[in-house]
Steps between C-alpha positions, in 0.01 A plus 500: 500500500649842538599644834228764488225234462574330831323755726187483283506120507541497880224758547250315282586169670447658843170657393385162370589328827317766703190476278504122541511538878210747494295264282566218748392715795181605320423136413547394863276786618235398246508138616488619862191712429325211323580261785374750758174525307451122487625378836373666816771619736582256774775510759718229348480637145660831598796312655595290196703765313711620798583143602589404141724805460666441838556132423665576167716772658613263776576226246709734283685639801587152630594383150739794455651459846566130437644578157729765646 
């Protein structure tokens, strides 16, 4: 690999990563729309995602603090 090929390789890798992230977000939004069409909105359903995200964030924070 020549020195002038490295920027192109890094750019195409980065573009691929970003496209993969966009595809994941679109897939999650599609699943979310399908679920909203099937399951009627109830109070507890709208709280699942924030509690799951907060629980994972707390776990990772505690895990990193203990590991430090």
